[in-house]
N, C-alpha and C positions, 0 to 999 in steps of 0.2 A: 808567074805571070807578071810582066812589068810594062809600065807605060813608056818610061824612058824619055818623056818629053822634057826638053830643057825648060820651057815655060808653057803654061797652059792657062786658059781662061777658067776661073773658078766658078763655072756655071752650075756645078752640082756640089753643094756642101750639105752634109747631113746634120749640121747644127747651124744655128744663126751666127755663131761666132767661131772663128777658126780654132781658138784655144778651148773650145768645148767639144771638138770632134773626138770621139772615143768609140770607133766602129767595131762592133763584135763581128760584123760581116764585111768582107772585103768590099771596099767602095761604099759601104753603108747600105741599109735596106731601103729599096725603092718602095714608097707607100702611095705616092700620088698617082702612079700609073702601074699597071701590071708589069712585072719584070719580064714577061714573055713577049711583050711587044718588040718587034725587031728594031734594033738600034737603041733600045733603052739603056743598054749597058755602055753605049758609046759616050754617054755623058758622065758616066760614073768615074770617080777618081780611082786611079790604079797606083800601086806602089811604084815609086820612082818619078811620079809626076811632080813637077815643081811649078810654083807660081811666084811671080815677082810683085811685091806690093810697095807702093810709096808710103810715106808716113801717114797721110790722111786715110788711105784705104786700110792700112794696118790697124789704125786706131778704130776705124769703123767696124772692123772684124774682131775687135778685142772684147772679150768678156772681162771687164775691168775688175770684177769680183775675183777672177782667177789671176789676171795679170795684164799688163799693157804690152801690146805688140808694137814693134817699130818697123820702119821700112827695111826690106831685105828680101831674101830668097828663102822660101819654105818648101819642104819636101814631104810627101806622103809616104809613110813607111809602116811596116809591121813591127810590133814589139815582140821580143822573144819571151814566150810564156815560162821558159825554164830559168830565166834570170833570177838570181837571188834577190837583188834589189828591185824596187818598183820605180817606174817613171815618176818624176816629180818636177814641178816647175823649176826651170833653171839648171837641172842636173844634165849631165852629158850622156848622149847616146853614142854607143860604140858599135863598130862592126864586129860581130863575133868571129872567132877564128875559123868557123865553118862557112862564113859568108863574106870573105874578104873581096874587095873590088878587083879581083883578077879572074873571076869565073866566067865561063861562057854564057851562063844563064843567071844573071844577078837577080836576087830575090828581094833586095831592098828591105832586109829584116835587120833590126838593130837590137842591141842588148843594153840593159840598164847597168850591167856590170862592167867595170873597167877591163879593157882588153889591150894587149894579150895577158897582162897581169896587173894587179894593183900597183906594183912597183914600176910598170912600164905602160902607163895609160895612154898609148900613142895611136890606137886605131879609132880616132874620133870621127864620128859620122855627123854630129850636129848637137843641138841643144833642144831638150824637151820643152815645149811651151805649155804643157799641162800635165796633170797626174793621170795619164791614161792607164787603163787596166792592162796588166801584163797579158800578152797574147792578142790584144786588140790592135787596131790600126789607128794611126794618128798623124798629126803634122809635127815635124821638127824644124828648127831654123838652121840653115846652113850658110847664110851670108847676111851681111848688114849689121845692124845693132841689135843685140840679143840680150834678154834678161838671163843672167847667169848666177847660179847659187855658189857662194864661197864656203869653204870648209870652216870648221870651228877653230882652226889655227892657221894663221897666214904667215908666210915668210916676210912679206912687206906690206905696209899699209900706207903707201904714198899715193898721191893723186896721179892719175894716168899711168899706173903701174902696168908692167907686162903681166898678162894673165895666162896661166898654164893649167892643164889638167893636174889636179893634186895627186901627188904620189902617195899611195897608201892612205887615202883620205879617211878621216874619222866619220864623216858624213858621206855616204856612198856617192861616187861619181860627181864630186864637186870640184871646184876650181881653187887654185892658189894664186896669190899675187906675188910676183917676184920669182926669180929663178931659185930652184932648190939649193939649199946650202947657205942661206942668209947672205951676209955681206961678202963672204969669201968662198963661193962655191968651187968645188973641184972641177977639173976638166970633164969628168964623167957626169957631174951634176949639170953643168952647162949644156952638155950634149943632150941629156935627158930633157932639160927644160926647153930647148929649142925644138926637140922632136914633138913635144906635147903642147906647144904654144897655141893659144886660142886667139889672142889679140890684145887690146889695150882697154884698161878700165876707164870708164867715164866717171870722174870724181875719185873719191877715196874709198877703196873696198873696205867692207866691214865683215867680221866673222859671222858665219851662219846667216848670211843675208843675201837676198837676191838683188843684184845691181846690174845696170846696163854696161855692156862690153861691146866695143867695136871689133867685130870678127875680122881678123886679117889673115887667118890661116888659109883661106881659099878652100873651104870645106867642100864646095861643090865639085872640086876636081877629084875628090876621093872616089867618086863613082858617077859616071855620066850615063 
């Protein structure tokens, strides 16, 4: 079941803050009115729904004890319960091989594991904005400025570095700064780096740290 709306009013949130949403039930459990009332599910959030927030609204919807949200596009998804890794703030969400954006009935289900492999982390769906429980529903960020977690070893640590999904990351589903291969990447490493590019770091990336990244990948084009 998919909502598929490009943008939607966030009139029904199951938590006060966007980065606290961790729904065990699709769209969250309605408690203020009985779920049997006709039309009550019409306000519920469905996988594939996206909302666009400016900086002020994103900050207002941020549980700052979890992390700060920035202006951008956010999408409601299901997380794959069979993932080895668990969602965490700033880690990458991937389309699993069984749910690529080429099916007739998209399910908007993402994995915490790099796909198609850790050496080819190219099926990027977005960035997790909280540590949602595997198998639950949550929001990920797919456009704008996102908080991204960097791996424990980085290819480059320069200001405004290109940011890519880390190949065979030590910390699951994290990012790297700079193209794979350090100062003299091979043609294959350059090709891999461009395939897994996320965007541009704001400031200087640091190892094992969540830092803001301007997403230039055009992640919302992966699945409409």
